[in-house]
C-alpha positions as CSV (number, residue, x, y, z in Angstrom):
1,M,-7.0,-27.7,-62.6
2,S,-6.9,-25.7,-66.0
3,G,-9.8,-24.3,-67.7
4,M,-9.8,-26.8,-70.1
5,D,-9.7,-29.3,-67.1
6,Y,-13.3,-27.7,-65.9
7,E,-14.6,-27.5,-69.0
8,K,-14.0,-31.2,-69.8
9,L,-15.1,-32.7,-66.1
10,G,-18.2,-31.1,-66.9
11,K,-18.7,-33.3,-70.0
12,D,-17.6,-36.1,-68.4
13,I,-19.8,-35.7,-65.7
14,C,-23.1,-34.8,-68.0
15,D,-22.1,-38.0,-69.9
16,A,-21.7,-39.8,-67.2
17,M,-25.6,-38.5,-66.0
18,R,-27.0,-39.4,-69.5
19,M,-28.3,-35.6,-69.4
20,G,-30.2,-34.4,-71.9
21,R,-33.6,-34.2,-72.9
22,K,-36.8,-36.9,-72.3
23,P,-40.1,-37.4,-73.8
24,N,-42.7,-34.3,-73.9
25,P,-44.9,-35.1,-71.1
26,G,-47.8,-32.9,-72.7
27,I,-48.0,-35.8,-75.4
28,K,-49.8,-37.8,-73.6
29,L,-52.7,-35.3,-72.3
30,A,-52.7,-34.0,-76.5
31,E,-53.6,-37.4,-77.5
32,K,-56.4,-37.7,-75.0
33,E,-57.4,-34.2,-75.8
34,F,-57.2,-34.2,-79.5
35,G,-56.7,-38.0,-81.0
36,K,-53.7,-40.1,-81.2
37,G,-54.2,-39.2,-85.1
38,I,-53.5,-35.7,-85.4
39,V,-50.6,-35.5,-82.4
40,G,-48.8,-38.2,-84.3
41,Q,-48.8,-36.2,-87.8
42,I,-48.0,-33.2,-86.2
43,L,-44.8,-34.6,-84.4
44,K,-43.5,-36.5,-87.7
45,K,-42.9,-33.4,-89.2
46,K,-39.9,-31.6,-88.2
47,Q,-41.0,-28.5,-89.2
48,F,-44.2,-27.2,-91.0
49,K,-46.7,-24.1,-91.9
50,L,-50.3,-23.8,-90.4
51,D,-51.0,-23.9,-94.5
52,D,-50.0,-27.7,-94.5
53,F,-53.4,-28.6,-92.2
54,N,-57.3,-28.1,-92.6
55,K,-58.9,-25.1,-90.3
56,R,-59.9,-27.5,-87.8
57,Q,-56.4,-28.8,-87.5
58,Q,-54.8,-25.8,-87.4
59,S,-57.1,-24.7,-84.5
60,I,-55.5,-27.9,-82.7
61,V,-52.2,-26.7,-84.0
62,R,-52.6,-23.3,-81.9
63,Q,-53.8,-24.9,-78.9
64,L,-50.8,-27.1,-79.0
65,M,-48.4,-24.1,-78.5
66,D,-49.8,-23.8,-75.1
67,L,-47.3,-24.4,-72.6
68,K,-49.7,-27.2,-70.4
69,Y,-48.7,-29.3,-73.4
70,G,-44.8,-28.5,-73.2
71,P,-45.7,-26.6,-75.4
72,L,-45.9,-29.3,-78.3
73,V,-45.6,-26.7,-80.7
74,Y,-43.4,-23.5,-81.1
75,K,-42.8,-21.1,-83.6
76,A,-38.9,-20.8,-84.5
77,P,-37.3,-17.5,-85.0
78,N,-37.4,-18.5,-89.1
79,G,-41.1,-18.4,-88.7
80,R,-41.4,-21.8,-89.4
81,L,-43.5,-23.9,-86.6
82,R,-42.0,-27.2,-85.2
83,A,-43.2,-29.9,-83.1
84,K,-41.4,-30.6,-79.8
85,P,-41.3,-34.6,-78.9
86,E,-38.8,-33.7,-76.5
87,V,-38.2,-31.4,-73.6
88,G,-34.9,-30.4,-71.8
89,E,-34.5,-32.5,-68.0
90,V,-34.2,-30.8,-64.8
91,L,-30.9,-31.3,-62.7
92,G,-30.4,-29.4,-59.6
93,I,-26.6,-29.0,-58.7
94,S,-25.6,-27.7,-55.3
95,Y,-21.9,-27.1,-54.4
96,V,-19.8,-26.2,-51.4
97,N,-19.1,-22.4,-51.4
98,T,-16.2,-22.4,-49.7
99,D,-13.7,-23.6,-52.6
100,E,-13.5,-21.4,-55.9
101,R,-12.9,-24.4,-57.7
102,T,-16.2,-26.6,-56.9
103,K,-18.0,-23.3,-58.2
104,K,-15.9,-23.8,-61.8
105,I,-16.3,-27.4,-61.7
106,A,-20.7,-26.6,-61.4
107,M,-20.8,-24.0,-63.7
108,A,-18.6,-25.8,-66.2
109,I,-21.3,-28.9,-65.7
110,R,-24.1,-26.0,-65.8
111,N,-22.8,-24.9,-68.9
112,E,-22.3,-28.3,-70.9
113,C,-26.2,-29.0,-69.5
114,W,-27.3,-25.7,-71.5
115,K,-25.8,-26.7,-74.1
116,R,-27.8,-29.8,-74.3
117,G,-31.2,-28.6,-73.5
118,V,-31.4,-29.3,-70.0
119,H,-33.1,-26.8,-67.3
120,V,-30.3,-25.8,-64.6
121,S,-31.1,-25.2,-61.3
122,V,-27.8,-24.0,-59.1
123,K,-27.2,-23.5,-55.3
124,S,-24.3,-23.4,-52.8
125,G,-24.0,-23.6,-49.4
126,N,-21.3,-24.9,-46.4
127,D,-21.3,-26.5,-43.2
128,A,-20.8,-23.2,-41.3
129,D,-24.5,-22.2,-42.8
130,S,-26.0,-25.4,-42.1
131,R,-24.7,-25.2,-38.1
132,L,-26.3,-21.4,-38.7
133,Y,-29.8,-22.7,-39.9
134,Y,-30.1,-25.1,-37.2
135,S,-29.0,-23.0,-34.4
136,I,-31.3,-20.3,-35.1
137,V,-34.4,-21.5,-36.7
138,P,-36.9,-21.8,-34.4
139,D,-37.7,-25.7,-33.1
140,D,-41.4,-26.0,-35.1
141,T,-39.8,-24.5,-38.4
142,I,-37.2,-27.4,-38.4
143,T,-40.4,-30.2,-38.3
144,E,-42.2,-28.6,-41.5
145,L,-41.6,-29.9,-44.7
146,P,-42.5,-26.8,-47.5
147,Q,-44.5,-27.4,-50.4
148,F,-41.4,-25.8,-52.3
149,A,-39.3,-28.9,-51.4
150,V,-41.6,-31.5,-52.0
151,A,-42.3,-29.8,-55.6
152,R,-39.3,-29.8,-56.2
153,A,-38.1,-33.8,-55.5
154,E,-41.6,-34.5,-57.3
155,N,-40.3,-32.6,-60.5
156,I,-36.4,-32.6,-60.7
157,D,-35.0,-35.7,-63.1
158,A,-31.4,-35.3,-61.3
159,T,-29.4,-34.1,-59.0
160,I,-25.1,-33.3,-59.1
161,S,-23.4,-32.5,-55.4
162,I,-19.8,-31.2,-55.7
163,G,-17.4,-30.7,-52.9
164,D,-16.9,-32.2,-49.4
165,K,-17.6,-31.6,-45.7
166,Q,-15.4,-28.8,-44.5
167,D,-16.1,-29.2,-41.1
168,R,-16.1,-33.0,-39.9
169,E,-17.9,-31.7,-36.4
170,W,-20.7,-29.3,-37.7
171,S,-23.8,-30.9,-35.5
172,R,-22.1,-31.9,-32.4
173,G,-24.6,-30.2,-30.0
174,L,-27.0,-30.3,-32.2
175,E,-28.2,-33.7,-32.5
176,K,-32.3,-33.2,-30.9
177,K,-32.5,-30.0,-33.9
178,L,-31.5,-32.5,-36.7
179,L,-33.7,-35.5,-35.2
180,L,-36.5,-32.8,-35.6
181,G,-35.9,-32.2,-39.3
182,A,-34.9,-36.5,-39.9
183,P,-38.8,-37.0,-40.8
184,S,-39.1,-34.6,-43.8
185,G,-35.4,-35.2,-45.1
186,Q,-36.5,-39.3,-45.4
187,K,-39.8,-37.9,-47.1
188,L,-37.8,-36.3,-49.8
189,F,-36.0,-39.2,-50.0
190,E,-38.7,-41.2,-50.8
191,I,-40.3,-39.3,-53.0
192,M,-36.5,-39.4,-55.3
193,D,-36.5,-43.0,-54.8
194,R,-39.6,-43.6,-56.6
195,N,-39.0,-41.1,-59.5
196,K,-35.8,-43.3,-59.7
197,T,-34.3,-39.4,-59.4
198,R,-30.6,-39.8,-60.8
199,W,-28.0,-38.6,-58.5
200,C,-24.7,-38.0,-58.5
201,L,-22.1,-36.9,-55.4
202,L,-19.1,-35.5,-56.7
203,G,-16.6,-35.2,-54.5
204,F,-14.0,-32.6,-54.2
205,P,-11.1,-32.1,-51.6
206,V,-12.4,-28.8,-50.0
207,K,-10.4,-27.2,-47.9
208,M,-11.1,-27.7,-43.8
209,T,-12.2,-24.6,-41.6
210,K,-9.8,-26.3,-39.0
211,K,-6.5,-28.0,-39.3
212,K,-7.1,-30.8,-36.7
213,D,-9.6,-31.9,-39.1
214,Y,-7.6,-33.2,-41.8
215,I,-6.5,-36.8,-40.6
216,V,-3.7,-36.8,-42.8
217,P,-1.6,-33.8,-44.2
218,E,-3.3,-31.6,-46.2
219,K,-1.3,-32.2,-49.6
220,T,-2.1,-36.4,-49.2
221,Y,-5.8,-35.6,-48.7
222,E,-5.8,-33.6,-52.0
223,K,-3.2,-35.9,-53.8
224,V,-5.3,-39.1,-52.9
225,Y,-8.3,-37.8,-53.7
226,I,-7.7,-36.5,-57.3
227,D,-5.7,-39.8,-57.7
228,S,-8.8,-41.8,-56.8
229,I,-10.8,-39.2,-59.4
230,K,-8.6,-40.4,-62.0
231,Q,-8.5,-44.3,-60.6
232,T,-12.1,-44.3,-61.0
233,Y,-12.4,-44.8,-65.3
234,K,-9.1,-47.2,-65.4
235,K,-8.9,-50.6,-66.6
236,D,-8.4,-52.5,-63.4
237,T,-10.7,-50.8,-61.7
238,Q,-13.4,-52.2,-64.0
239,K,-11.8,-55.4,-64.1
240,L,-12.3,-55.8,-60.2
241,C,-15.3,-54.4,-59.9
242,K,-16.8,-57.2,-62.4
243,Y,-14.6,-60.2,-60.5
244,Y,-16.6,-59.1,-57.4
245,A,-19.8,-58.3,-59.0
246,D,-19.7,-61.9,-60.6
247,A,-18.4,-63.8,-57.2
248,L,-21.7,-61.9,-55.7
249,K,-24.0,-62.8,-58.3
250,S,-23.1,-66.7,-58.1
251,G,-24.3,-67.0,-54.6
252,S,-26.1,-66.8,-52.1
253,D,-24.8,-66.8,-48.0
254,I,-22.4,-64.6,-47.5
255,K,-19.7,-65.0,-44.5
256,I,-16.8,-62.5,-43.6
257,V,-13.4,-63.5,-41.0
258,A,-10.7,-62.2,-40.2
259,N,-8.1,-62.5,-37.6
260,D,-9.5,-60.2,-35.2
261,G,-12.4,-61.8,-34.4
262,T,-14.4,-61.0,-37.0
263,D,-17.3,-63.4,-38.0
264,L,-20.2,-62.3,-39.8
265,Q,-22.8,-64.2,-41.7
266,F,-25.9,-62.8,-43.7
267,S,-27.9,-63.4,-46.9
268,I,-28.0,-61.6,-50.0
269,K,-30.4,-64.5,-51.7
270,G,-32.9,-62.8,-54.3
271,R,-31.1,-59.6,-54.4
272,P,-29.2,-57.7,-57.5
273,V,-25.7,-57.3,-57.4
274,L,-24.7,-53.4,-58.1
275,V,-21.4,-52.1,-59.9
276,A,-20.2,-48.3,-58.9
277,D,-18.0,-48.1,-62.1
278,G,-18.4,-44.6,-62.4
279,I,-21.0,-44.4,-65.0
280,I,-24.8,-44.8,-65.3
281,D,-25.1,-47.2,-68.0
282,D,-28.5,-48.8,-69.9
283,E,-28.0,-51.9,-67.5
284,D,-27.6,-49.5,-64.4
285,M,-30.7,-47.8,-66.0
286,R,-33.0,-51.2,-66.1
287,K,-31.6,-52.0,-62.6
288,G,-32.7,-49.0,-61.2
289,D,-29.4,-48.2,-60.1
290,V,-29.7,-45.0,-60.6
291,G,-26.9,-42.9,-58.5
292,L,-23.4,-42.7,-59.0
293,N,-20.3,-41.7,-56.8
294,V,-17.1,-39.6,-58.3
295,P,-14.6,-41.2,-57.1
296,D,-15.9,-44.5,-57.6
297,G,-15.1,-48.4,-57.5
298,E,-17.0,-50.6,-55.8
299,A,-19.1,-53.7,-56.2
300,F,-22.4,-53.5,-53.7
301,V,-25.8,-55.3,-52.9
302,A,-27.7,-54.8,-50.2
303,P,-28.4,-58.1,-47.4
304,I,-31.7,-59.7,-46.6
305,E,-32.6,-56.9,-43.9
306,D,-33.0,-59.8,-41.1
307,S,-30.4,-61.8,-42.1
308,A,-26.9,-60.6,-40.5
309,N,-25.7,-62.7,-37.4
310,G,-22.2,-62.1,-35.7
311,R,-19.7,-59.6,-34.8
312,I,-17.2,-57.3,-36.9
313,F,-14.7,-54.7,-36.6
314,F,-14.9,-51.5,-38.4
315,D,-11.3,-50.0,-38.7
316,Y,-12.9,-46.5,-39.8
317,V,-16.3,-45.2,-39.1
318,N,-16.7,-41.4,-39.8
319,L,-20.2,-40.2,-38.4
320,P,-21.5,-37.2,-40.4
321,G,-21.4,-34.4,-38.6
322,L,-19.6,-35.9,-35.2
323,G,-16.5,-37.0,-36.5
324,L,-14.2,-39.7,-36.3
325,V,-14.9,-42.6,-33.7
326,K,-11.3,-43.3,-33.1
327,G,-9.8,-47.0,-32.6
328,G,-12.3,-48.0,-34.8
329,L,-15.8,-49.7,-33.7
330,W,-16.8,-53.6,-32.9
331,I,-20.5,-54.0,-34.3
332,T,-22.7,-57.3,-33.3
333,F,-25.8,-57.7,-35.3
334,K,-28.9,-60.2,-34.8
335,D,-31.4,-60.8,-37.1
336,G,-30.1,-57.8,-38.8
337,K,-29.6,-55.1,-36.0
338,V,-27.1,-54.0,-34.3
339,S,-27.2,-55.7,-30.5
340,K,-24.4,-54.3,-29.3
341,Y,-21.7,-51.6,-30.1
342,E,-18.0,-50.6,-28.4
343,A,-15.9,-48.5,-29.2
344,K,-12.5,-48.5,-27.7
345,D,-13.2,-45.4,-25.3
346,R,-16.3,-44.3,-23.9
347,K,-16.2,-40.7,-26.3
348,G,-16.7,-43.2,-29.2
349,N,-19.6,-44.6,-27.6
350,E,-21.4,-41.5,-27.1
351,L,-20.4,-40.4,-30.6
352,F,-22.2,-43.4,-32.1
353,K,-25.1,-43.0,-29.8
354,K,-25.6,-39.7,-30.6
355,F,-25.9,-40.3,-34.3
356,L,-28.5,-43.2,-33.6
357,D,-30.6,-40.8,-31.3
358,S,-30.3,-38.2,-34.5
359,N,-32.1,-40.3,-37.0
360,T,-35.0,-42.0,-37.4
361,G,-36.2,-45.4,-39.4
362,E,-34.3,-48.7,-39.7
363,K,-31.2,-46.6,-38.8
364,D,-29.7,-49.2,-37.2
365,R,-30.4,-52.3,-39.2
366,I,-27.8,-53.6,-42.2
367,A,-28.5,-51.9,-45.5
368,E,-25.2,-53.1,-48.0
369,L,-22.6,-55.0,-48.2
370,G,-19.7,-53.2,-50.7
371,I,-16.0,-54.4,-51.8
372,G,-13.5,-51.5,-52.3
373,T,-11.7,-51.7,-55.8
374,N,-10.2,-48.3,-56.4
375,K,-5.8,-49.4,-55.9
376,A,-5.5,-45.2,-55.9
377,A,-8.0,-44.9,-52.6
378,K,-6.2,-44.6,-48.9
379,F,-7.9,-44.0,-46.1
380,I,-8.0,-40.0,-45.9
381,G,-11.1,-39.5,-43.8
382,T,-13.9,-39.0,-46.4
383,I,-16.2,-41.7,-47.1
384,I,-16.5,-41.0,-50.9
385,V,-13.0,-42.1,-50.9
386,D,-12.6,-44.1,-48.1
387,E,-15.2,-46.6,-49.1
388,K,-13.0,-47.7,-52.3
389,I,-10.1,-48.8,-50.8
390,Y,-8.8,-51.6,-52.7
391,G,-8.3,-54.5,-50.2
392,T,-11.6,-53.1,-47.9
393,V,-15.3,-54.1,-47.4
394,H,-17.5,-51.8,-45.7
395,I,-21.2,-52.7,-44.3
396,A,-23.6,-50.2,-43.8
397,I,-26.6,-49.4,-41.9
398,G,-29.6,-47.8,-42.2
399,N,-31.7,-46.3,-45.4
400,N,-31.2,-48.7,-48.6
401,T,-34.3,-48.3,-50.8
402,G,-34.0,-47.1,-54.7
403,A,-31.0,-48.1,-56.1
404,Y,-30.0,-50.6,-53.1
405,H,-33.6,-53.0,-53.8
406,G,-33.3,-52.7,-50.2
407,K,-37.2,-52.5,-48.1
408,N,-35.0,-49.9,-45.3
409,K,-36.4,-47.1,-44.3
410,A,-34.2,-44.3,-42.5
411,S,-33.2,-40.8,-42.5
412,S,-29.4,-42.2,-43.1
413,H,-27.2,-44.7,-44.7
414,L,-23.5,-44.9,-42.4
415,D,-20.9,-47.0,-44.3
416,M,-18.3,-48.5,-42.0
417,I,-15.3,-49.5,-43.1
418,K,-13.2,-53.0,-42.0
419,V,-9.7,-53.4,-43.7
420,M,-9.2,-57.0,-45.0
421,K,-5.8,-56.8,-46.8
422,G,-2.8,-58.0,-43.7
423,K,-5.4,-59.0,-41.6
424,Q,-6.3,-62.2,-43.1
425,G,-9.5,-61.1,-44.0
426,N,-11.4,-63.6,-46.3
427,L,-15.3,-63.5,-47.9
428,Y,-17.0,-66.5,-48.7
429,I,-19.9,-67.1,-51.2
430,N,-21.7,-70.0,-50.3
431,G,-18.2,-71.4,-48.9
432,K,-16.1,-70.5,-51.5
433,L,-13.3,-68.3,-51.0
434,I,-13.7,-65.7,-53.0
435,M,-11.4,-62.7,-51.1
436,E,-8.5,-63.9,-49.1
437,D,-6.7,-61.8,-47.3
438,G,-8.4,-58.8,-48.9
439,E,-6.9,-60.1,-52.8
440,P,-8.9,-61.7,-55.1
441,S,-8.9,-65.2,-54.3
442,G,-10.1,-65.8,-58.4
443,K,-8.3,-64.7,-61.7
444,V,-9.4,-60.9,-62.8
C-alpha cells in the first residue's frame, strides 16, 4: 500500500465513523448560570468584540472564556473573539505495533482527525505484551478497575482498533487470571454501551508470530483479508445485506437446518434487524447501531435470549487466545442456553470449557444470528473475515447489549460459523424459505 493509499484509508474510516465535532457541553452550564438569552446572543455571532456588549454582558463574555464552559468564547489569533458552539470529539486509537503498516494506518487516521478538530489518543500493543501482563501482574491488581479507565470510557466518543491477533494461543494457561479481570472489562463495556460510544474494529493482516498459527498459507491469508476489505463497499455486498435484512424483518420465528443434522429454532420477535455494511449512517445512529467492522458484510439480529432450542454444528469455532476447535463443534441449546457441547476430540472440548471458565455473565446464552454477505471472504482463521463469508451463518453466545439491542451481559461475545452452502443449509422465517443451500432463495 502506498502512502496515498494510507491517506485515503484514513479519510474513508473517519467518514465511515462520522468523526468530527459535537455540541459544546458547556452551553447547558452557561445557560443555567447566565440565562439562555445572553448565551444565545453570543452563539449567533461568528466573531465579535467586547465593545459589542454592555458592561454586565462583557463580564459574562469574559467568564465564558473559562475552560469549564468548553470554553464557549475564545480569542482568535486576529484578536477578535469567537463563539464555540461545538467542540472536538474524542477518539481513542489502538493498533498492533508488530507491523509497520498498522502504525501507518493509525497515523493516517490520527492526521485526518486532527484536520477535523478531533482530540486523539493513540496507544499500541500486541499479544506478547498481553501475555506478559497477565503473567507478572499480582492477582489482586487484575481484579481492580482503575479510575483512569473509567474516566476514559465515560468521556470518549469513539474507538478504533487496528490489526488482528498475532498469537492465536496467547492466553493458554492464563485462563484463571483472565477470569479475575473479566468483571472490570465487562463494566467498561457497559459504560460504553450506555453512552453509545461508536467503535470500529479495523482488521488488518498483521504477521503471526508462529508459522503454525497460519491456517492457510501466509500469502493467501493476506490476499483474502485485503480482498475482503475491498469487497465491503461493493454493490453486490450491499444488495445481499439488504435482501437478508428485509427477509429477517418480515417475520419472527427462525429455523436453521442442514444435512448434517442441524435443526435449531429461535425467535427474533421485536428485535431490530441491523446491517453491517462498513459505514455508520443516520439510520444506524437512530437505531443505536454504533459499531463497525472492516472488512464487513452481514445482516444480523439478537434473538430472544431464552428462545433457542435444538442443535447446530459449527464448522469454524475460533476461541480468542486459545485457538481453533479443530473438526468443528456441536452445540445444543435449551431455552437459549448452551446445554451441551461436543467437539470432534477431547482437546476441542477442553478448549471450549476453558473459554467458558475464563469469562463471566451470560457467556453461554444465545446472543446473535448473523448472515454473511461478503463474497471475497474465505475461511482464514480470523473472525472479522470468517463471519462475513457468503454462504454461511453464524450464531454468537455471550454479550449482546448496546448495538445488538439484547439483554445478555457478559465479558465475551463468541461468534461460531456454520457453512450452509453445499450442505443443504436452509434458513426459514415463519416457515418461509429465505436461504436455500446457502444462497438467497428470492430475488436480490
